[in-house]
Structures are given as C-alpha cells and as structure tokens.
N, C-alpha and C positions, 0 to 999 in steps of 0.2 A: 541455433537460436536466431530469431528474427532481428534485423537491424533496428527494429522499432520496439523490441521487447521492453517491458517496464523495468525501470530501475528506481532506486530510492536512495536518499541520503538522510541519515539520522543525526540530529544534533541534540545534545543534552541542553535543556532549558529549565533552570531551577530544579524543581523536583519532578519534572516531566521531560517530555521529548518533543521535538519538532521534526516531522518527516516530510520531505519534499519528494514528490513522484515525478517521473518523466517517462515518456514513451506511450505505449498502447496497453490498455487493460483488456486482455482477451482470455480465451480458454487456456493459454499457455502460462498465465500468471499464477504463481504459487507464493502465497504470503507466509507460509510456515516459517521460513528463516527470519522474516521480519517480526512475526508474532512472538518468537522466542526471546527477542531482545527489547521489547517495549515495556516501559513502566505503566502504571495505571492511568497517568495523565498524559494525553497525546494530542498534539495539534497536527492536522494533515494539511499540506499545501498541495493542491491538485492542479495548480496553474500549468504545470508542465505536461499534463496528460493530453495527448494529441487525439486519441480516439478510444472509444469504449464500445465493444460489441455486446450482444446479449449474453454471451457466455461470460464476458468480463464483468457484467453486472452481477451475475450469479456468484462469481468468485469474490467480488467486493462485499456482497451481502453476507456470504459465509464468513468472510474475514471480520466484518463488523460484529457478527454474532459471537465469533470466537473471542473477540476482545472483551465482551461482557462476562465471560466465564472466568 
C-alpha cells in the first residue's frame, strides 16, 4: 500500500456520521469497508485529500452512487 493511500476516520454525530478523509484518492481506493458502516446521513470532510487522479474520481462517483442505494 502506498504511503499516501487514502484513510478515513468515522465519528457518530447525532443520527448520522462525520467522515474525515486523508491521503490520495486513486485507483487503489476501495470504499466497500467504509460503505458497510455508514448510516443514511453522512457529512464528508475532504480537507485532508492531497490528490485525486482520474481513476480516483471514478471510484468516488461509484461510491456516491452506492450510497444512494
């Protein structure tokens, strides 16, 4: 795993969750472990994202679509 791989921290906030990301959003990013633990209401803090490549955008869009299901 890259030293800059994405990581996240989840905190319960009321009936939802706050998720802070750090690192790089790339083709190696896999959101399935995060998706499994999220409630319906989520706030994302992206301030810690250092870089996003085109494959990372694809992974993010797929993640957003999965949240809606």
